[in-house]
Every structure is written in C-alpha cells, then in structure tokens.
C-alpha positions, 0 to 999 in steps of 0.5 A: 726213608719211610716204609709201610708194612701191610699187615693184611698181606704178605707184601712189604712196600719199599720204594715201589718194590715188592718183597715177599713176607710172612702173614701177620695179624694186626694193623698197619705200622709206619716206621722210620728206619733212622729212628728204629736204627737209633733206638736199636743202637741205644738199646745195644749200648745200654745192654752191653755193659749190663751183659758184661756185668752179668758175665763178670758176676757169673765168673766171680760166683764160679770162682767163689764156688771153686774156692768153697769146693776146695775148702770143703774137700780139705774139711772132708779129708780132715774129717776122714783122718779124724775118723781113723783110730790109732791101733794101740796106745798113742805114742807107742814107738815103731820098732819095725817099718813097712818094707824090706828088712832082715827078719829078727828070727830067721836072719833072712832078708824079707819084706815086712808087710806091716808096721810093728809097734812095741807096746807092753804086754796086755796093751789094748789093740783098737780097730782102726775104723768100723767093720766086720771081723773077718777072722779071729784066731791063730794064723801061722806066724802072726800068732793070735790075730784079728782081721777086720773087713772095712768094705770096699776091698779094704781090711786091717790085720792085728797080729801077735795078740795075747788075747782076742776080744772079738769073734768072727762075724762081729761088727766093731766100732772105730776105736773099739778094743778088739785084742791085747798086745802079746808075743804069740807066733813068730815074735821076739817081744811083745808088740802089735804087728799092724797091716792095711790090706787092699784086695788082700794085698798089704800096703803101707799103713803109714799114710793112714796113720800119718796124723799120729806118726808125724815126726816119727 
C-alpha cells in the first residue's frame, strides 16, 4: 500500500479517495505504511525500556530524598535539644515533679505547675534558651522569681531564688546565669522551682529536659 501526500494542497490521496487535511509547506512525500509502522514499533520498543529505567531512577531518587529528609529531621531535633540548657547544676535531683501532689506547707492536694530541683543555696540558675526577661522580682509564693520570654508564646519561670542577676527587659543567652538558688516565698528548703509555659499556661517541663533527666 502506498500513499501520496500533496503538500501544496489540503488533500491526501489514498486508494482514489480524498481526505481533507491541513495546509503544509514543503515538498511531496512518498511513504510506505509498512515501513513507517515497523519504524514506529521499533522506536517504541527502544523507548519503553529507557522510559522504564528513567521511572525507576526517579523512584530511587525520591526514596533517597525521603531518607535524607528523615535524617536531616533527626539531626535538626538533636541540634534543637543540644541548644537547651539545664536550668541549674547538672545532676541536681528532682524533689517534686509536675502534677498533683500534697503541698508541703499547706497539706492540701494541689497541682504542682513545675519541677523542683533540690540544689544547694547559691547554686547558679541558668536561662534554658535565649530570650528577654519579662519579670524579675518578688512574685507571691514563688518568692524571688525570673520569667524569661522566649517568643512564640513560650516562657520559663525560675522561682524561690536567693539573688537575681538580671533586670526586666534584659536580653539573656542560653545558659546565662540569671539568679541563684534560694528558699524565698512558700518554700521549706533551698531549691529551684522551674516552669515552662505556653501562652502563659504551665506545661510539663520534662520533655524539654529529657536529655538531662534520662533515667530519673
């Protein structure tokens, strides 16, 4: 079977039949359908493995990207944890945890809004992360206290201090000494009362200090 494409016209001759076609520029082309079909089939046969290989390579790249992404997330989390300072001397024992307890002074069942660390009088108290001092002074049952605003609605409170080393409005660094352990306010012995607050509501500080409190 042979066809003749008349480039100058809008007709294609094929077995004495006329088929409307679009206008082309160029010369007449004679083609053999069998040869054209064989060429097309050969092209497809060559292209399919290449396409398949390309798809497989893209899937492999995607898998590697996901693996690298997960690794980077792990590294980022580890880095974030390493940027948190323990609020007083490392290894200081916990004397009271976050949650319900019997208050040591009133004898009433109350919710303890932080973690108490039983450190010696005068032990340095450190800012957990960088921030701005929102409050520094006497604060009811907390005694001498410091509140550091870390931005994003998060703040930390350090209570019962014997001395304060910072003033309101001051910028502090991670691990900077901001006060000294004492027993001011409602306290029975020298210790640091430490709170983490989100939108001014106390939450459990332990997850933030987990690397220091593992096994305790």
